[in-house]
N, C-alpha and C positions, 0 to 999 in steps of 0.2 A: 504493500500500500504506500503510495507516495505521500510525502509530507506537505501539509498545507502551510501557507505563509500567513502570518498574523502581523498586522501593523498595529502598533500601540502608541497612544498619544497621551501625554501627561498634562496636568493643569498647573495652577498657581503654586509657586514655591520652587519650580525647577528653572526659572529664568535667571539670566545674568547679562550684564552688558557685554557686547562683542560676541554673543553666541552666534555660531555659524559663520563667523567672519572669514575663516580660512577657506571653507567650502565655497562661500560667496565669491571669493577672489579667484578660485581655481576651477570652478565648475560652471560653464556658461548656461546650462539648462537650469541649474538651481538659481543662478543669478537672474535669469529671465523670469522665472516664476516669482521670485522675491519682489522684483520690481513691478511685475504686473499686479500682484496682490497689494503691494504698497499703494499702487495707483488707485485701486478700488477703495482701499481704506481711507486714503486722502480725500476721495470724492465724498465719503460719508462724514468724516470727522474734521476735515480741513487741515490736517497736519500729516507730515510724513512719519511713519512708524520706523522705517529703516534708518532714517536720520537719527532717531533716538536710540535704537539698538546699537548702532555703530557710532555713538556719541564720541566726538574727537577728544573730549576731556575726561572720559570715563573708562575705567578698566574693569576687568572681570571681578575684582575684589570689591568694587563699589556696589552699594545697595541699589538694586533696580526694583522698585516697588510701587511706582506710580501707576495705578491700574488703568488709567486712560490709555497708557502705552503698553503695559505688560499684557493686558487681555488680548488686544489684536496682535501683539508681537508673538505670543505663543501660537496663535492660530496661523499666522503667516509663515513662521519658521517651519512648523510641522507639516502644514499643507504643501508648501513648496517642496519639502523633502520627499513627501509621498509621491508627488507628481514626477519628480526627478527620477525616483526609483522605477515608477511605472514606465516612463519613457525609456529607461534602460532595460526593460523587459521583466522587472520584478513586480508582479501583480499580486495583491493580497487576495486571499479567499475569505479572511475574517478581518474585521477592524474592531478595536476596543479602545475606549478613552476613559480617563478618570477626570471628573469635574469638567473644567473648561475643555479638556481634551475630547470630550464627547461631541462638542461642536465640530471639531476637525474630523472625527470619525464619521459623523453624519454627513459631512460634505463629501468626503472621499467615497462613501457608500451611495452618494447621490440622493440621500434622503432630503437634503436641503441643497440649495445652490451655494456657491462660494460667497456671493454677495449677501445672501440671507445669513450665512454663518458669521461673516464679519459684522453685519448689522446687529446680529444678536449679541455678540460679545462686546461690541462698542457701546451699544445701548445699555447693556447690563452695567458696564463700568460707569457710564454717565449717571445712571440712576443711583447707583451705590454711592458715588461721590456726593450727589445732591441730597440724598435722604437717609443714608445709613450712618450710624455712629461708627467711629473707628474701633477696631478690634485687632485680633491676632490669631495665629494658629501655631500649634506646637506639635512636633512629632515626638512620640514617646516610644522608646525601645524596650518594650516589655509586653507581657501578655495583655490582650484586650480586656480580660476579666478584671484587671486592675481598675479600669474605668468604673465598672459596676460595683466593685467592692469597697472602694475608697471614697468616703463622703466628700472630702475636700476637692476631689477631682470631679465627681459626679455632680455636685451642687454648684460648682463654679464654671462649668464648661458644658459643651455638647460634643458628642462623638461625631467627628467629621468623616473619618474613613478608617477602615481596617485594611491594611496592606499585606500583612502576613502574620504568622502566629506571634511574633514578637515585634510588631510595629503597628502602631495606630496613631491617629492624629486627632487632637482635640482643638476646639475652636470656641472663641468667646471674647469677652471684654478684656482689655489689657490688664487692668488692675486685678481682676479675678485670676487671670492666667499667671500673674506674678506670685499669687498665693500658692498656686499649684507648683510653680517652679521651685519655690522655697521648700515645699514638702518633698519634691523629687530629689532635690539636692541632699536633704537630710537622710533620705533613704538610699542615696547613691544610685538612683535610677537615671540612666542616660536619657537625655532629651535634647531636642534641637528646635530653636525658634525658626520658623519659616519666614522668608523675606516678603511678607505681606502686611498690609496695614488695615485689613478688614477681616471680620470673623465670618468667612464664607461657610456655608452649610450650617448656619445657626440662626437663632431667632433674630440676630442683628440684621439679617437680610429681609425680614418680614415686612418692613415699611415699603418695600418696592414690589411686593408680591402682586398686588392688583394691577399696577401699571405695567409691570413687565409681562404679566400673563396676557394683557391686551396686545402687546407687541408680538409675542411668539405665537399667539393663537391665530394670527393672520397668515402665518406661513402655511402653505399647502404642502404638507409632508408627503413625500413620495415613497413608493415601495423600494426598499434597499436593493441595490444592484449586486451587493455582496453581503455576506452575513454580518449584521450589525449587532454586536454584543453589548448589552447594557451592564455597566459596572455598578449600577444601583440595584437592579433586580436580578442580575445574574442570568438573564434570559436573552434569547435571540429575538430582536425586535422586528416583527413582521409588520405590525400596524402601530404607528406612533400616535400617542395621544396629543391633543393640542397643547397641553401644559408640560410636555416632557422636558423641554429645554429650560423651563423654570425649575423642575424637579432636580435636574442634574446639578444645579447650583445651590440647592437647598437641602436635599435629602443626603443621608450619609452614604458613603461609597463602600461597597463590599467587593474589593478586587479579587480576593480568593474565590468567591462564588462565581464570578465571571470567568475566571481562569479554569475552574473545574468544568464548566460547560464546554469550553473550547477543547480541553483535554479529552473529553468524551468523543470528539470527532476523530481522534487518532493522532499520530505523530505530527508535530507542528514545528515550524521555524518561527521564532519570535524576533521581530525587529522593533526596537524602541526608537521612535522618531523624535522623542523629546530632547530638549537641549542638554540634559544632565545624565542621561542613562538611568534615571530613577526606576522606571518600570522594568528595565532589564534585570536590575538587582532584585526587584520584588518577585519577578518570575522565578529566578534562581532560588530564592528563599522559600517559595511555595512548592517547589518540586521535590519529589523523592530522590535522594542522592543516588539511588540505584538505577534511575532511568536517565538515558542520554537525551539531552535537549540541545538544539542549536539556538543560541540566544545572542543577538547582536545589538550593540548600542552604536548609533551613528555619530552622535555628537557628545562632547563632554567638555567641561571647563579647562581641561588640561591640554587641549590641542589635538593634532593628528586627525582632524575630521576627514580630510581628503583620503588619508591612508585607510581609515576605518571604512569609509564609503567604498573605496576601491576593493577592499577585502570582501565586503558584502556582495558586490557585483560579481567578482571572480568566483567566489565560493558557490553562490547560488546558481549562476548561469552554467557552471560546469558540473553541478550536482544532479545526476539523473534521477535521484530519488525525490527531488523537490518538484511538487506539482506546479506545472506551468501551463498557462492557458495556451491552447493551440492558436497559432497565428491565424486569424480570420482574414476577411477581405481587407484590402488596403487600397488607398487612393493617393494619387499624386496631384498636387495643386501648384499652380504657377502664378507668380505675382505680376502686378502691372506697375504703372508709373509710381515712383516713390521708393522703389527698392534698388534703383540704379546707384552705382557708386564707382568711382574711378578705381580701376584695377580688376573689375569683375571679368571673369572668364579668361584671365591670363593663362591659366593652365589648359584651356580648351582649344584655343585657336590652332596650336601646332599639332594637337592630337587629331583634329579634323580639318586637314589642310584643303581638301577639295570643297567642302561646304563653305569654308572661310573664303576661298577664292570666288565661289559663286556669289556669296554675299557682297564681296567687294565689287563684282561686276554689276550686280543689280543696283547697288547703292551709289556707285560712282566714287567711293572713297574707301579707305581702309577701315574695316570694322575693328580690327585689332588695335589700331592706333587710337581710334575713338574711345574704345573701352578701357584701354590700359594707360594711355597718356593724356588724351583729351587736351591737346595743346591749344585748341581754339575755343575752349570752354563751351562746347556744344552739347555735351552729354545730358545736360538738364533742359535742353530745348526739345519740345514735344516732337518735332519732325525728326530729331535724331534719337531721342530717348526710346521711342517705341520700336524702331528697327533693332536698336542695340539690345534691348531686353528680349525681344523675340529670338534673336540669334543666340544669346547666352542661355536663355531658358531651353531652347531646342537642343543645343549642344550638351547642356547639363543632363537633359533627359536621355540622350543617346549614350552618354557616358554611364549613366545609372543602369541602363539596359545592359551595357557591356559588362559592368561589374557584377550585377545580380542575376542577370538572365531571366528576370521575372517581369511579366507585364502586369500593370496595375489593373484592379477590377473596375475602377472608375478614374476619370480625370476631370479637373475643373480648373478654371483660371479666373482671376479677379480682373475684370475689365480687359485690358490689353492681353493679360495672361491667358484669356480664353483662346486666343489664336495659337498659343503654344500647346494648349490642351487639344485643340482640333488637329494640329500637326501630329501630336503623339497618338491620336486615335486613328490617323490615316485619312482624314477628310480631304487633305491636300498634301502635296510634297513640300519639302523645306523651302524651295525656291518660290513656289506659288504663294505660300504663306507670307514670305518676306515681301513680295510685291504688294500683297493686300495691306500688310502693316505699314509699309512705306507710304502708300497712298493715304491710308487712314491718318497717319501721323502728319502728313502734309496738310490734309484738310483741317484737322483739328488744330494744327499749329497756326492756322490763319485766323482762328476765332479770337476776337478781342472783346474788351469791355465787359467781361464777366469774370466771376471768381467763385471760389468754393470755401466752405468752412466746415471744420469737424466739430461736432457737438458731442461731448462726453458726459455721461451721468444721467441722461434722460432717455426714456424708451420711445418707441415709435408713436404710440398713442399720445403721449405728452407733447412730443414735438409737433405733431399734426395739430393738436389743439392750440398750442401757442401760435403757430403760423396762422391758423384760422382766426383766432380771437384778436390777433393784432394786425389783421389785414395784410399779412405778408404774402399776398397772392402771387407775387412775381417770383417767389422762391420755390424751387422744386427739391425733393429729396433725391440725391444722386446715388448714395451708397448706403446700404444697410450692412455695415461692417460687422457689428456685434449687436446684441439686444440693446446695449446702452452706448454704442458708438456709431453715430449716424452722420453722414456728410450731406451738407446742403449745397445747392448750386443756384446761381442767379446773377442778376446785375450787381455790379460792385457796390453801388450805393445801398441797395436793399440788404445785401449780405452784411455790410458795415453797420447799417442801422439796427439790424437784428441782434447784434452782439450784446448790447446792454440788456435788452429784453430777456434773452436766454440766460444770461448770467444772473439776472434778478429772479428768474424763475427756477433757479437751482442747478443749472448746468455746472458741473465741476470744471469744465473747460470748454471754451469756444475759441477755436484757433482758425484764423483766416489763412487759407493755404496760399502758397506762392505759385499760383497757376495763372495762365493768361486768359482762360475761358471758362464758361459755365458748362463744364463737361457733364454728360449724362443728364441733360435737361432739354426742355423744349427749345432752348436757344441754339441747339445744335442741328436744327432742322435742315439748314442749308447744307451742312456737311453731310448729313444723312442722305439727302437727295442726290448729292454729287457722288457719294460712295455707292449708292444704289445703281446709278448709271454705270459706274466702273465695274460693278459685279456682274453686269449683264453678260459679259464675255467669259466669265469664270465658271468652270464646271467643278463639281465636287464628287468625291468617291464615297463608297460605303465605309462607315466607321466600324472598326473592330473592337473599340472600347467605348462604353457610354461616356458622353461628355455632358456635364451638367451646365445648362444655360444660365447665364446671369439674368436674362430677361424673365424667365418663367420658373427658375429653380427646379427644373425637371430635365431629363435627358433630351439632347438634340435628336431630331429625326433628319435624315438626309434632305428631304424635300423642304425643310424649314431653315436650312443653314443660311441662305441669303437673307431671308426675313429677319432672323435673329441677329445676324451680324449688323444689319442696318438699324434694327430697333435698339440694339445695345448702345448705340451712340446717343440716343435721346432718352432711353429708359433708365430706371434705377438699377443698380447692381444689387441683386438680392442674395448677398453673400451669406447672411445668417440663415436664410431659408435653404440655401444650397447645401450648407454643411449639415443642417438639421435633416435634410433629405438623405444625405449619406449616412448619418447616424441611424435614421429609421431603416435603412437598408443593411444595418449591422456591419457597416464598415468600421473596423476597429482601429486602424492606423491611417491617419491622414498626414502625409509628409509633404513639406514644401520642397520643390525642386527648383534650383536656380539661385540667384544671389539674394542675400539678406534672410531675415527671419520674421518679416512682417506678418505673413500669413500664419506662421506657426503660432504666434501670439494670439491672432484673431481666432484661429480654430480652437485653441485651448480655452479661450474665454467663452466662446459659443458652447462648447461641450459642457462647460461648468455652469453656464447661466441659462441654457435653454434645454428643452426636451426634444427627443427625436421626433421627426415628422413622419408619422406612419401613413404611407400611401398604399392603399390596397391595390392588388393586381387589377381589379376591375377598373379602378380609376386610371391606371396606366393604359389599359386597353382602350378606355373611353377617350383618353387623350390622343391615342394613335388614330382612332376613328375620326375625332374632331379635326385633327391636323390634316388628314386626308381630304376631309370635306372642305376645309379651309383652302387647301391647295387647288381643288377643283373649282372652288368659287373664285379664287384669284385668277386662274386661267380664263374663266368665263368673263371676269371683269376686264381683263386685258384685251380680249377680243372686242368687247363692247366699247372700250375707250377709243378704239381705232375708228369708230364711226364718228369722225370729227364733224361732219356737217350737222349731224343731229345735236351734238354738244353745243355748237355755236348758236343754235336756235334758242338755247337756254341762257345765253349770256345776259340778256335783259333781266331775267329773274335774279341772277347772281348779283347784278349791280345794285339791286335794291338793298341787299345786305352789306355789300362792301363797296366802298368808293374806289373806282377804278383809276389806276395810275399806270404809267409806262412800266414801272417796276413795282411789284408789291412786296411789302415788308411786313413782318410780324411785329405788332406793337407789343411793348412790355406788358406781360400779364395776359396776352391773348393766346389762345390755343389754336387759332385758325391760321391756315396757310392758304393763300390764293396766289399762285405763282404763274408767271408768264414766261414761257420758254420759246426758243427758236431752235427747232431741230429739223435738219434736212430741209430747210426753207419752208417748213410747215409750222404754223403757229398752233400750239396746244395749250389748253387751259385745264388745270386740275383744281379741285377744291376739297377742303376738309373743314367742315363747320364743327365747332365745339361749343359747349354751353357758355364758356367765358367769352367767345367771340361774338355771340349774338348781341344785338342792340348797338347803341351808339357809344363809341369809345369815349367821347367827350363827357357824356352823361355819367358813365361809370367812373371816370377819373375824377370829375368834380365831386362826386358823392362817395368816392372811395369804396366802390362796390366790386365784388367778385363777379356777380351776374347782374344783368339789367332786369332785375326782378324785385318788385316791392309788394308788401302786403298793405292793403288799404285799411283805413280806419273803419270801425264798426261802433255804432251808437251805444251809449251807456257803458263805455269801457269794455265792451266785449273783446275788442282788440286791446288786450290788457297790457299793463306795463311789463309783465313777464314775456308776453309775445314780442313786444318791441325789443327787449333785451336779447331774446333768443335769435331774432333776425339779425340784430347788430353784431352779435358775436360770430355769426356765420358769414359775415361779409355781405350781408343783404341789408335792406332797410324796411322797417315797418313804421306805421303811423298809429299813435295812441288814439283811441276813440273817445275824444273829449266831449262829444255831443251828449247833452243830457246829464253831464257829470258836474258836480259842484266845483267851484273854483278851488276850494280847499283840497278836494280830492285830486284835482288836476295837479296842484302844486306838489302833493305827496308823490304822485306818479312821476313827475319830473325829477324830483330828488332821488327816487329809487332808480330811475333809468340812468341818470347821470352818474350815480354812484356805482352802478353795476357795469357800465360800459367803459372801455378804455379810450384814450385819446385817439381820434381818427375813426372810431367805429360809428356807423351812421344810425340815425333815428330821426323821427319827425313827430309832430303833433297835429291833430286835426283842428281846424277852425270852421265851425258850422254856422251858416247864416241863421240868425235868430230874429225873425220879424216881430216876435212878441216881446221879448225882453231886450229892449233897444240898447241898453247899456252893457249887456252881457259880453258882447264881442270886444268892446273897449277894455273891459275888465280882464278878459283872457289875453288880449294883446299886451296889456301892461305886464301881465304875468310872464308871457313868453319873452318879452324884451328884457325883463329883469333877470331871467334865468339864461339868457343867451341862446334861445332856441333858434336854430339856423334854418330849419326846414319845416314848412307847414303845408298841409293839404287843405285847400279851401274847397268846401263842398256846399252844394245847394244854393250857390250864388247865381242870380240872374244878371247882376251887374256888380260893380265894385262900390264899396262904401268907404267911409272915413277910416274905420278901424283897419281894414285891409290895406288901404293906401299907406297909412302911418307905419304899419309893420314893414311894408315893402321898402319904404324910403329911409327908415332909420339906419344910420351907418353907411349910407351911400357915399362913395368917395372914388377917387382915382388912384390907381396904383402908380408905381414908379415909372412904368412905361406909358402912362397917360390913359390907360384903359379904365373904363368905369367898372367899379367893383361893388357888387351888392352883397352885403353880409347875410341878408335875410332872403331866403329862396322860397318861392311859392310854386306849388304844383296845383293847378286849378282843375277840378273834376267837372267836366261839362258834357252836355250831350246835344247842344244846339249850335249851329254855326254863328248865329248872331251874338250869342253869349261868348263864344270863342273870340270873336272880333273885338269885344270889349276888353278881354284879358290880354289880347295880343297888342293892344294899343298902350301908349304911355298912360300914366295916371291922369285922370281928368283935371284940367287946370283949376276948375272951380273948387274941387276938394283940396288940391295942393295949396292953393292960395289961402283957403280957410285954415288949413293946418299951420301954415306959415304965420298967419295973423295971430293964431292962438299960441304961437311959440312951441308948437308940438313937433316941428321939424326945423332944421336950419335952412338958411338961404342957399347954401351949397347943395343941400339935399333936394331942395325945391328946383334948383336950376338943372341938376343932373337928372331929375325925374323925367324930363322930356326926351331923354336919350335912351331910355330903357323901357322895355315892355313891363306890364304889371306882373308878368310871370316868367319863370325860367323854363317852365314846362306846362304843357296842356295834357291832361289825361282824358281821353275820349271815352266816355262811359256809355257803353251800349246797354242792352237790356240786362240789368243787373238785379241782384237782391236789394231790397229796400227801395228807396226813392228811384224812380225810373221814368224816363220819357219813352221807353220801349224802342229806343233807337236801334238801328241796324248797322253793325260795324262796317259791312261792305260798302254801305253808302256814305257813312259819316267819315271814315278815315281818309279816303281820297279827297273829299271836299275840304276837310279842315287842313290837311297837309298842303293843299294848293293855297288855301287862305293864309296859312302860316308863311309860305314862301312869298306871297304878295305883300304881306304886312312887314316882313323883315326887309324887303326891298323898299317899300314905301317909306319906312322910318329910318332906313339905313342903320339898323342895329349892328353892333360889333360882333355879337355872338348869335349862334343858331339857337332857336327856341325848340326844345325837344317836344316830340309828340309821343305820348304813351297810349296804351290800350287797356281798358278794363271792361268787365262785364262779360260773363259767359266763359271765362277762362278757367278751366279746371282740368284740362288734359293737354298733353303735348300737341295734339292735333289743333286745338284751339289756339294755343300759344304760337304754333308755327304759322297759322293763318294770320295772326296779328303781325308777326315779323315780316311776312311776305307783303302784307298791306303797307308796310313802311313804319311800323312802330319802332321807336327808339328804346322803349322799355315796356314791360307789361306789369299790371297790377292785379293781384287776386284778392278776393274778398270772401265770398260764401264758403269756400272750401276751408278757410282758416277758422271759421266758427265751430267746426267739428274737430277741434284739436285739443290736446292737453292744455295748451296755454290759454285758450279762449275763456273769458270770464263770463260764462253762462252755466246753467245747471247741467248736471249729468243727464237729467231727464230729456232736456232739449237735445243734447248731443246724441242720445240714444235714438231719438226720432230722426235727426238729421242723417245719421249713419244709414238708416233704412230708405232714405229718399232716392227716387229715380228721377230721370229727366223730366217726366210729365207731372211730377208731384208739386208743382208750384202754381200760384195763381195771383192775380192782381186784386188788391184791396185798397180802400181809401187810406190816405196818410193822415194819421192823427194830428200831426203838427201843422198840416195845411188842409185840414178837413174841409173848411168852407170853400177852398179854391178848387176842390175836386182832384187834387194831386193824388197819384197812385204810388203804392209800394208793392213790391213783389214779395210774397210770403209763402211759407210752406202750407200746403192744404191737406196733405195726407194725414188722416186720423184726427183732424182739428175742425172745430166749428167756427173759429174766429173769422176766416175769410167771408163766409156766408153771413154771419151776424154783422160784421163791419159794413158789408155792402148794403145790408138791410137798413142799418142806421143811416147811411148816407142817402139812400132812396127816400127814407122818411123825412130827412132834413130838406131834401129838394122839394118834396111834395107838400109839406106843411110849413106854416109860419110859426107854430107854437105847439107845445106839448098837449095843450088842451084840445087841439084839432084832431089829434090821433085817437082812434077808437079805443075803448077800454080794454078789449081783448088783447090788442097789440101792446098796449101800455103794460098790461099785466105780464104778458110774455117777456117783455124786455126787462122789467124790474125783477121778476121772479127767476127767470131762466138765464138771462144774459148777465144782469148786474148783481143779482142776489142782494140788492139793496133798493130802497125806493128813491125816487128822483130827489126829494128834499134832503135826504141824508147825503146824497152825492153833492148836491149844490152847497151844502154846509161845509163839506170837506174841501170844496173848491176854494174856500176862503184862505186856506193854507198855501195855495199855489198862485193865486191871482192877486193883483193889486186891488186896493179899495176902489179905485176909479173904475176898473174893469168890472168889478162886482156890481157897482151901481149901474153901469151901462147894461149889464145883463138883467138886472131887476127891471129896468125900464124897457128893455127890448126882448120880448119873448123868444124870438128866433135865436138871438145871441145866447139866451139862457139855455135853450134847447141844445145848441151847438156845444156849449160849455159842458153840459151834462153828458152828452153823447161822447165827447172827446175824453171824458174821464175813463171810459171803457178801454180806449186805446192805450192810455198810460197804465191802467190796471192790468191789461192783458200782457204787456211787456214785463211788468213786475212779476206776474205769475210765472212767466217763462224763465226769467232770470233766477227766481227762487226755486223753481222746480216744484211748484205746488202740485200735490197729487189730487187735491179736491177739485180743482178747476182746470185740469190738464187740457180739456177740449178748447179752452179759451186762450191757450198760448198764442201770442203773436210772435212769430219767428221770421225775421227777414231772411230771405234766401232766394237765390236764383238757380236756374237749371244747371249751372256749372257744377254744383255740388253733386247732383245726380249723375252727371257724366263722370265726375271724379270717382264716385263710389263704384261705378261700373268698371272703371279703369283699374282700381286697386283691389277689386274683388278677388279673393283667393291668394292675396299677397300678405306680406307682413304689415301692411297699412290698412287692412280691411277694418279692423277695430279702431275706434277713435282713440282708445287708450294708448295705442301705439303710434298715433299721428303727432308729429311735431312740425311746427310751421317751417323751420329751416330745412328739415329733411324733405318735406313736400316741395319746397321751392327748388331745391337741388335736383330732385327727381324729375320735376316738370321740365326744367331747363336742359338737363342731360337727355331726357327723352325727346325734347324738341330738336336738339342738335342731331340726334340719331335719326329721327324721322325725316328731317330736311335732307340729310345726306341721302337717305334711301329714296325720297321722292325725286330729288334732282337726278339721281342716278337712273331711276325708272323712266324719267322723261327723255333720257338719251337713247333708249332702246329703239 
């Protein structure tokens, strides 16, 4: 029976300054692991642990007991040593730790990740320093029964651990331990004070129990990959309790019990990875002298660490009786830019003279001179770096094959390194690969005005959230190097501006890289297109080794080589997922081939921080089928693109969305490409519409928007402050529904929104025309000006008034370039051309002069008012939920766009006035129609009422979720009841529409309540209102002025209107409250857009309103619109 290897890890008391120093200086793998772990620790605690371990002014004899350093130091030293042994082929079958050493054992057994382990020990130290009283620990060299039989020991300490039959440790308060020391001296019992300042494993730790349990209970413990032996329970831990890592610091240790369990497994080799060899001694003392055991200590305070380590490796690797894991599958990985260095490949060029000569011929210069001498300082220039690395990687691989005779099971490359992987797999020969890399390097070397930054310490979700919340929409993720090391790519200014934000959000490092371009991002589109043309004449061979693609983190297929190589230029490098894929395929050894050790470090970090990606065979097969289908589709598309005459017929449609120039460029933040090419004297056009390219670039830039998508206001705060914040954080803009809301509540909403959104995140407030409360608008405008509200949505206006003009003109000025600048922007929602004309005109002189005379605006503001329109944008509202003129978008949009152009020309405005579309937009099809008609942006309404963020009752949302397109109807508008204005409302399951129309017909037919027959009056009072008319009229006194009440007393028809209008307000309140008693009387403003939306999302994750968020809806509609437009334009070319 072969011997099992046991790794042992010790806890507090075994540490000393300069521990592991010799091995650190002489073993590059150990050094690499030490530095990598120190980097993780520094990201958590803000200080270097290695710097303290190897303190310049401290020696081994100095006391090393500051737990903020000793806790992580013990973890780092022992984990690094374990990984060094594993890389040298010594793999444990069992791990066991004592106290703090259990954290290391758990990490080696993959029960927790390295980061979780370091966070656990660092947090423990931090909490202990903050909340625990000082104490100490003492090792007693005698029978453990002494503890139970001697009162002075038992009453003044707790038993911390039993290590062997004549060695136990006590713990407690310093003063009490001194009493014990005095007793032990008198009895001539040997003892040793441990270099600690806290009473671990005692009641002195109890103050941190609750808080520390919260920390460790959040860890998702995994099943051990090797036997994980508990030194507390003496059992093999298959399932870890959530409090286990608290227990290992509080409960007593029973090392002999753990050892006894291991011994039952058969003969073992024990390796102590602690800094003092403490556990190696404990094992010897626990063993029967008659039995042979191989026991090794790696480190000790007396030096010779390198010699000890070498002895372990030589002894165990040559011992046939030692159980070794059979070598499983292995992979080679090749690095990209960043691993180049002067002198690389020096030993390779003479060994492969023919390939070196071929490289010189293809490149036009000596590759050997470039790599070994670099006299012209070109090695770090992209056009030279990439061919150099390809050559050195390739020759390194050939040398590896010659030395080992073994072909890897998988290959992968990071960015440029993928070409080396494809060469190794046989996709092309050495020369073809070099030509490809040479062209790629030349194209990428031409890219300027971009850069990249490495972000360390934050994961993918956190980084995406920060980018989104801070409107860094021009920045792409270029590389997923490890779970917590991610590279960003984008314009220099954007990358620079993001630095402070990421550092404030907790990034341990934000390093701007010394590169010339924004590689692996949308800004490489030109290079991608040029490279795609170059690849047309290249053919590829079948691969004999699977190559993991950077783009999809799955194996290449021959038919996809061209696509993947092109996509790689603009897509993220999915390195973390690629390594996880290899882990999931049971690849046990992943080795970097070529210069440097960059990938070695990344791979090690991924293995320790991430879980294997398990991809079932069925998924792989499905991918193959999908890829074949994709290839067939691409061939079909290529044939269709050649029908140029048909394509040119659609140019007019494309020009609606994109302003045509001689050369088309991609604006920053745009995902669209419209490129004009001249090929073989033929003019071809290609297009690719994205969600971010739709709409007007000026509008998106001025409002700092990711998409040209807004959510409109809804009465009574239904478009809530939470909805507005949700939109703003997603790079969109929402308007708060201030109509029917008190000024105090509006003010609270403003405070909430401004407090929740960051600088630059957009939002707006509604300003509703109020013909009844004539001072209400002025009051709200005062509020908006006081709080610096920069965007308002003006709704229900038939003309402009003093309040609206005052808001528009305040702060009007000229910028340094002499252009008129308006701080306050208005989007007017209109549905009639004559109203649009009023808003497209400058503010009326009469109102301007009146405001000037009242000192409500300045002379400068009055003068400049004649040079700007009343609005920055018009939102054309077609047949919508709520107030509606039942307009038709197909008729309104062209008419008002033409009117806009005429008005801009007439008044010689400096800037374009944007035109948006609202009403009926609930699906990508509707949004696409709006953009085709010429909309610069779109506004949704009804669909947002059925979301988590909408401030209405759950009962209303349940009804709305069931609505279909046909389930709405027109009813009288309560606020404009006398004028016969209409609102569109939900009718399904409700009596409100019929009852509201009945009331309006009675108002039209009769001049007073007395004229209505008794049966009808009874029906209204008992069934509609559930109150009599006089009660309602009495309630009206709370809402109307005294003058209005007097008028109503004198005018029976006005009194009737006032009473009937009560029902409209009441029905709205019932809906907002979700009253179950009068559910049939709910007034729910809604348009058919919601019904269409419900049908669109049926059967998806958005079917239930509880899963609907306004930002997600906006993104899905815009993305769906882009996809739809691309399909429609393509279909039109057939």
